[in-house]
C-alpha positions as CSV (number, residue, x, y, z in Angstrom):
1,M,1.9,-9.5,104.5
2,P,0.1,-7.4,101.9
3,G,-3.1,-9.0,100.7
4,S,-1.9,-9.4,97.1
5,I,1.3,-11.1,98.1
6,R,-0.6,-13.3,100.5
7,A,-3.1,-14.3,97.7
8,L,-0.2,-15.0,95.3
9,S,1.5,-17.2,98.0
10,I,-1.7,-19.2,98.5
11,F,-2.2,-19.6,94.8
12,M,1.4,-20.9,94.4
13,L,0.9,-23.3,97.2
14,F,-2.3,-24.5,95.6
15,L,-0.6,-24.9,92.2
16,S,2.3,-26.8,93.7
17,A,-0.1,-29.1,95.5
18,A,-2.1,-29.7,92.3
19,T,1.0,-30.4,90.3
20,S,2.3,-32.8,92.9
21,F,-1.2,-34.5,93.0
22,G,-1.2,-34.7,89.2
23,A,2.2,-36.3,89.1
24,T,1.3,-38.8,91.8
25,M,-1.9,-39.8,89.9
26,Q,0.1,-40.1,86.7
27,S,2.7,-42.3,88.4
28,K,-0.1,-44.4,89.9
29,S,-1.8,-44.8,86.5
30,W,1.4,-46.0,84.9
31,L,2.1,-48.4,87.7
32,L,-1.4,-49.9,87.2
33,Y,-0.9,-50.0,83.5
34,E,2.4,-51.9,83.8
35,Q,0.8,-54.3,86.3
36,G,-1.9,-54.8,83.7
37,N,0.7,-55.7,81.1
38,A,2.3,-58.2,83.5
39,A,-1.1,-59.8,84.2
40,F,-1.8,-59.9,80.4
41,A,1.5,-61.6,79.8
42,R,0.6,-64.2,82.4
43,R,-2.7,-64.6,80.5
44,E,-4.7,-63.5,83.6
45,F,-7.0,-61.5,81.4
46,G,-9.6,-60.7,84.0
47,E,-7.0,-59.2,86.3
48,A,-5.4,-57.4,83.4
49,L,-8.8,-55.8,82.4
50,R,-9.4,-54.6,86.0
51,L,-5.9,-53.0,86.2
52,Y,-6.2,-51.3,82.8
53,K,-9.6,-49.9,83.7
54,D,-8.2,-48.7,87.0
55,A,-5.3,-47.0,85.1
56,V,-7.8,-45.2,82.9
57,A,-9.8,-44.1,85.9
58,A,-6.7,-42.8,87.7
59,A,-5.4,-40.9,84.6
60,G,-8.6,-39.6,83.2
61,G,-7.3,-40.2,79.6
62,F,-4.9,-43.0,78.9
63,P,-4.8,-44.3,75.4
64,E,-2.1,-46.9,76.1
65,A,-4.4,-48.5,78.7
66,E,-7.4,-48.3,76.3
67,L,-5.4,-50.4,73.9
68,G,-4.7,-52.9,76.6
69,I,-8.4,-53.2,77.3
70,G,-9.0,-53.8,73.6
71,D,-6.4,-56.5,73.7
72,V,-8.2,-58.3,76.5
73,Y,-11.5,-58.1,74.6
74,L,-9.8,-59.5,71.5
75,E,-8.4,-62.4,73.5
76,D,-11.9,-63.1,74.7
77,G,-13.3,-63.0,71.2
78,E,-15.3,-59.8,71.8
79,F,-14.4,-58.3,68.4
80,D,-16.8,-55.4,68.5
81,L,-15.7,-54.4,72.0
82,A,-12.1,-54.7,70.9
83,R,-12.7,-52.5,67.8
84,N,-14.4,-49.9,69.9
85,Q,-11.5,-49.8,72.3
86,Y,-8.9,-49.4,69.5
87,E,-11.0,-46.7,67.9
88,K,-11.2,-44.9,71.3
89,A,-7.5,-45.1,71.8
90,Y,-6.9,-43.7,68.3
91,S,-9.3,-40.9,69.0
92,Q,-7.0,-40.0,72.0
93,R,-3.8,-40.2,69.8
94,K,-2.5,-36.8,70.8
95,A,-2.3,-38.1,74.4
96,F,0.0,-41.1,73.7
97,S,3.3,-40.6,75.6
98,I,5.2,-41.7,72.5
99,D,3.7,-40.2,69.3
100,D,4.3,-43.2,67.1
101,S,2.2,-45.3,69.5
102,K,-0.9,-44.0,67.6
103,Y,0.0,-46.4,64.8
104,D,-0.3,-49.3,67.2
105,A,-4.1,-48.6,67.4
106,L,-4.3,-48.6,63.6
107,Y,-2.3,-51.8,63.2
108,R,-4.5,-53.5,65.8
109,L,-7.6,-52.4,63.9
110,A,-6.1,-53.6,60.6
111,H,-5.2,-57.0,62.2
112,L,-8.7,-57.3,63.6
113,Y,-10.4,-56.6,60.3
114,E,-8.0,-59.0,58.5
115,G,-9.1,-61.8,60.8
116,Q,-12.7,-61.1,60.0
117,E,-11.9,-60.9,56.2
118,L,-13.1,-57.3,56.2
119,Y,-10.3,-56.4,53.8
120,K,-11.5,-52.9,52.7
121,L,-11.6,-51.8,56.4
122,M,-8.1,-53.3,56.9
123,E,-6.9,-51.4,53.8
124,D,-8.4,-48.1,55.0
125,R,-6.5,-48.3,58.4
126,L,-3.2,-49.2,56.7
127,L,-3.6,-46.3,54.3
128,T,-4.1,-44.0,57.2
129,I,-0.7,-45.1,58.5
130,L,0.9,-44.5,55.1
131,A,-0.5,-41.0,54.9
132,D,2.4,-40.1,57.2
133,D,5.1,-41.8,55.2
134,K,6.9,-38.9,53.6
135,H,9.0,-41.2,51.4
136,F,6.0,-42.8,49.8
137,A,3.8,-39.7,49.2
138,E,4.0,-38.4,45.6
139,T,4.0,-34.6,45.3
140,P,4.6,-32.2,42.4
141,H,8.2,-31.8,43.7
142,S,8.8,-35.5,44.6
143,R,8.4,-38.6,42.5
144,L,10.6,-40.9,44.7
145,R,8.1,-43.8,44.6
146,T,8.0,-43.7,40.8
147,Q,11.8,-43.5,40.6
148,V,12.1,-46.5,42.9
149,E,9.8,-48.6,40.7
150,K,11.6,-47.5,37.5
151,N,15.0,-48.5,38.9
152,Y,13.6,-51.8,39.9
153,F,12.2,-52.6,36.5
154,D,15.2,-51.1,34.6
155,R,18.1,-52.4,36.8
156,G,16.7,-54.9,39.3
157,I,16.4,-55.3,43.1
158,D,20.2,-55.0,43.8
159,H,20.3,-51.6,42.2
160,V,17.3,-50.4,44.2
161,L,18.8,-51.6,47.5
162,L,22.1,-49.8,46.8
163,L,20.4,-46.6,45.9
164,Y,17.7,-46.3,48.7
165,S,17.4,-46.7,52.4
166,F,14.3,-45.7,54.3
167,S,14.4,-45.6,58.1
168,D,10.8,-44.8,58.9
169,A,10.0,-48.2,60.4
170,F,6.5,-47.2,61.6
171,A,5.2,-47.7,58.1
172,A,7.1,-50.9,57.1
173,D,4.4,-53.3,58.3
174,A,1.7,-51.4,56.5
175,H,3.6,-51.5,53.2
176,S,4.2,-55.3,53.7
177,K,0.5,-56.1,54.4
178,L,-0.8,-53.9,51.6
179,G,1.8,-55.4,49.2
180,W,0.4,-58.9,50.0
181,F,-3.2,-57.6,49.9
182,Y,-2.8,-55.9,46.5
183,Y,-1.2,-59.0,45.0
184,R,-4.0,-61.2,46.3
185,T,-6.6,-58.8,44.8
186,G,-5.0,-58.5,41.4
187,R,-3.5,-55.0,41.7
188,F,0.0,-56.0,40.9
189,S,1.5,-52.6,40.2
190,Q,0.4,-51.4,43.6
191,S,1.7,-54.6,45.2
192,I,5.1,-54.1,43.7
193,S,5.3,-50.5,44.9
194,H,4.4,-51.3,48.5
195,L,6.6,-54.4,48.7
196,L,9.6,-52.6,47.4
197,Y,9.2,-50.1,50.2
198,S,8.9,-52.8,52.8
199,V,12.0,-54.7,51.5
200,V,14.0,-51.5,51.3
201,N,13.1,-50.7,54.9
202,R,13.9,-54.2,56.2
203,V,17.2,-54.3,54.4
204,G,18.1,-50.9,55.8
205,Q,17.4,-52.1,59.3
206,I,19.6,-55.2,58.8
207,T,22.4,-53.1,57.2
208,S,22.4,-50.7,60.2
209,F,22.6,-53.7,62.6
210,L,25.6,-55.1,60.7
211,Q,27.4,-51.8,60.4
212,E,27.0,-51.3,64.2
213,R,29.1,-54.4,64.6
214,D,31.4,-53.8,61.6
215,V,31.7,-50.2,60.4
216,D,33.3,-51.5,57.2
217,F,30.4,-53.7,56.3
218,Q,29.0,-53.2,52.8
219,F,27.1,-55.3,50.3
220,S,26.7,-55.2,46.6
221,T,23.9,-57.7,46.1
222,L,20.9,-58.9,48.0
223,Q,22.6,-62.3,48.0
224,D,25.6,-60.9,49.8
225,L,23.3,-59.4,52.5
226,L,21.3,-62.5,53.0
227,S,24.4,-64.6,53.3
228,A,25.5,-62.3,56.2
229,V,22.0,-62.7,57.7
230,E,22.3,-66.5,57.6
231,K,25.4,-66.3,59.7
232,S,23.5,-64.6,62.6
233,K,20.7,-66.2,64.4
234,E,19.5,-62.9,65.6
235,L,19.3,-61.5,62.1
236,S,17.8,-64.7,60.7
237,D,15.0,-64.5,63.4
238,Y,14.5,-60.8,62.5
239,A,14.3,-61.4,58.8
240,L,11.7,-64.2,59.3
241,G,9.7,-62.3,61.9
242,A,9.7,-59.1,59.9
243,E,8.4,-61.2,56.9
244,L,11.3,-60.2,54.6
245,Y,11.2,-63.5,52.8
246,K,7.4,-63.3,52.4
247,D,7.7,-59.8,51.0
248,L,10.4,-61.0,48.5
249,Y,8.3,-64.0,47.5
250,Y,5.2,-61.9,46.8
251,L,7.3,-59.2,45.2
252,A,8.5,-61.9,42.8
253,G,4.9,-63.0,42.3
254,A,3.5,-59.6,41.6
255,T,6.4,-58.9,39.3
256,F,5.7,-62.1,37.4
257,A,2.0,-61.2,37.1
258,A,3.0,-57.7,35.9
259,G,5.0,-59.3,33.0
260,Y,8.6,-59.3,34.2
261,P,9.4,-63.1,34.6
262,R,13.2,-62.7,34.6
263,H,13.0,-60.3,37.6
264,S,10.8,-62.8,39.4
265,L,13.1,-65.8,38.8
266,V,16.0,-63.8,40.3
267,L,14.1,-63.4,43.5
268,W,12.6,-66.9,43.6
269,K,16.1,-68.5,43.0
270,L,17.5,-66.3,45.8
271,I,14.8,-67.3,48.3
272,S,15.0,-70.9,47.4
273,S,18.7,-70.9,48.5
274,I,17.9,-69.5,52.0
275,A,17.3,-72.3,54.5
276,S,15.8,-69.9,57.1
277,A,13.2,-68.6,54.6
278,G,10.7,-71.1,56.1
279,P,7.8,-72.1,53.8
280,F,8.9,-69.5,51.2
281,Q,11.9,-71.6,50.3
282,G,9.8,-74.5,49.2
283,L,7.2,-72.3,47.5
284,S,10.0,-70.5,45.6
285,L,11.3,-73.8,44.3
286,K,7.9,-74.7,43.0
287,Q,7.5,-71.3,41.4
288,I,10.8,-71.7,39.5
289,K,9.6,-75.0,38.1
290,S,6.1,-73.8,37.1
291,P,5.1,-70.2,38.0
292,W,1.5,-69.5,39.0
293,I,-0.5,-66.6,40.4
294,E,-2.4,-67.2,43.6
295,P,-6.3,-67.0,43.5
296,L,-8.0,-63.8,44.5
297,L,-9.0,-63.3,48.1
298,R,-12.6,-63.9,49.2
299,A,-13.9,-60.8,51.0
300,T,-16.9,-60.5,53.3
301,L,-19.2,-57.6,53.8
302,K,-20.0,-58.4,57.4
303,P,-17.9,-59.8,60.3
304,R,-17.8,-63.6,60.5
């Protein structure tokens, strides 16, 4: 065998062995990671931490497992360690197996900061998520956000929901949280903007679900849609879990504070008629009788 061919054969054998070894290690790391998830679900946090760390060691770089380590630290009340882990996972965001998982790290950081009442840091992480929301970004060639708000003030929530549907679910929770935050910090115009986007997204998800089961399903008002939601436990649970009623309640509150009381009453009356709206049903009834604006949040400069 000529020397060059023999060298090439040896190289190919080495490459094949290296590829096989890499695949084996990757498979091992994912197995360890899933075992860590199972231990975490059983609340065996010490075992989960060991497995996540073993997964990172086996993979070399494994942002999903770094998030898992952060979750264990958070359960143990080690907030600084949890924050460091989430930041580390986000710094490895290009290595996530699913690209949108990078937002999980930012949401975890935002949740951590909210719990410590570090609202500016929470806001910063949520705004980082929204930087990727192409529907929300205003450019010289796109004023979609402005148009959504204009239609809301001019024609009401029903008209907005008939005109728009956004499917980028990765940003919905960020819009929801920022909408609440801006209401509670007196920035009512910004609150309305974010809450409209969150509501449009949630309604779009519900509509898609209903149309998968009935291709002819349509709605002309939010009342129609929520009546259909009330007939399905799965959808009722989704609406409550996704905080749709909370978003509608605070959208009404921000709208009232911005000087549009008739728009607010429409929303509060609707929420007050929904049995599955949880605490927001009763709060809406109180708002109808005597509207009020909630007090501003108390922010802290350092972790509690």
